[in-house]
Structure formats: C-alpha cells, structure tokens
C-alpha positions as CSV (number, residue, x, y, z in Angstrom):
1,M,35.6,87.2,51.0
2,A,34.0,84.1,52.5
3,A,31.1,84.1,50.0
4,I,33.6,84.1,47.1
5,E,35.7,81.4,48.6
6,T,32.6,79.3,49.1
7,R,31.4,79.9,45.6
8,I,34.6,78.7,43.9
9,A,35.2,75.8,46.3
10,G,35.1,72.5,44.4
11,I,34.5,74.1,41.0
12,G,38.1,74.8,40.1
13,N,41.2,76.6,41.2
14,Y,41.6,80.4,41.4
15,A,43.3,80.6,37.9
16,N,40.0,79.3,36.4
17,W,38.1,82.3,37.6
18,T,37.9,86.0,36.8
19,V,37.2,88.7,39.5
20,G,36.3,92.3,39.0
21,I,34.4,95.3,40.3
22,T,31.8,97.4,38.7
23,Q,29.0,99.9,39.5
24,D,26.8,98.4,36.8
25,P,26.8,94.6,37.0
26,T,24.3,94.0,34.2
27,R,26.3,96.1,31.7
28,R,29.6,94.6,32.8
29,K,28.3,91.0,32.5
30,D,27.1,91.8,29.0
31,E,30.4,93.3,28.1
32,H,32.3,90.1,29.2
33,S,29.8,88.0,27.3
34,N,30.1,90.1,24.2
35,D,33.9,89.7,24.4
36,G,33.3,85.9,24.1
37,K,33.8,85.0,27.7
38,V,31.6,82.3,29.3
39,V,29.7,84.0,32.1
40,A,27.4,81.1,33.1
41,C,28.9,81.0,36.6
42,W,28.5,84.8,37.0
43,T,27.9,85.8,40.6
44,C,28.1,89.3,42.1
45,W,27.8,90.8,45.6
46,E,27.2,94.4,46.7
47,A,30.4,95.7,48.5
48,D,30.3,97.8,51.6
49,S,32.4,100.4,49.9
50,L,34.5,101.0,46.8
51,S,37.6,100.6,49.0
52,D,36.4,97.2,50.2
53,A,35.7,96.0,46.7
54,Q,39.1,97.1,45.5
55,D,40.8,95.3,48.5
56,L,38.9,92.1,47.7
57,E,39.7,92.3,44.0
58,N,43.4,92.7,44.8
59,Y,43.3,89.9,47.3
60,F,41.8,87.5,44.8
61,H,44.2,88.7,42.0
62,A,47.1,87.8,44.3
63,K,45.6,84.3,44.7
64,G,45.7,83.9,40.9
65,M,42.3,84.9,39.7
66,K,42.2,86.7,36.3
67,G,41.0,90.2,35.8
68,G,42.3,93.8,35.6
69,G,42.2,96.5,38.1
70,G,38.9,98.3,38.7
71,G,38.1,101.1,36.2
72,N,37.0,104.6,36.8
73,M,34.7,104.3,39.8
74,A,32.8,106.9,41.7
75,P,33.4,106.6,45.5
76,G,29.8,107.5,46.5
77,K,28.1,105.0,44.1
78,T,27.2,101.4,45.0
79,T,30.0,99.1,44.0
80,Y,29.8,95.3,43.3
81,I,32.4,92.6,43.2
82,Y,31.8,89.8,40.7
83,I,33.3,86.5,39.7
84,F,32.8,84.2,36.8
C-alpha cells in the first residue's frame, strides 16, 4: 500500500490512475497498451497472496482509482498488483 501511495504522490490524483491485479504482468500490460491505454507509468509489485492483492485493489478503487475487479485468478499462483 505504501509503495503505491508513494508512486502516485505528486503525479496526480487517484482518478488519474488505474489499478489492477494479474498473474501475468507482461501480458496484462500489453493488453492495456493494445486497448489504447498509455502505460508509460506502469509499475507492478508481487503481492504476498491473492487475497492481499484483492484487498489492495479494492482499497484503491474506493479511493477513486480506475479498474475492474480481478479476473479469474488461481489462489496458489503468484499474483501482482499493478498501477498505471
């Protein structure tokens, strides 16, 4: 949470950012880029667990960040939270 707060500090408000979770950050970044989104500020972190990633995603959505709820994720697989 602190790393995300630090990353967006001074760059814009929450509504200017998108947050999401994935188990394949390279693929997900490419998908966003292919959808015409600017991913120049893309940053991702490995989450401690799927549950932690989902909690963080929900927390930042409540603060006004864009993004949908996490997709079909496998609980035992490494999960990442990303912003751009």
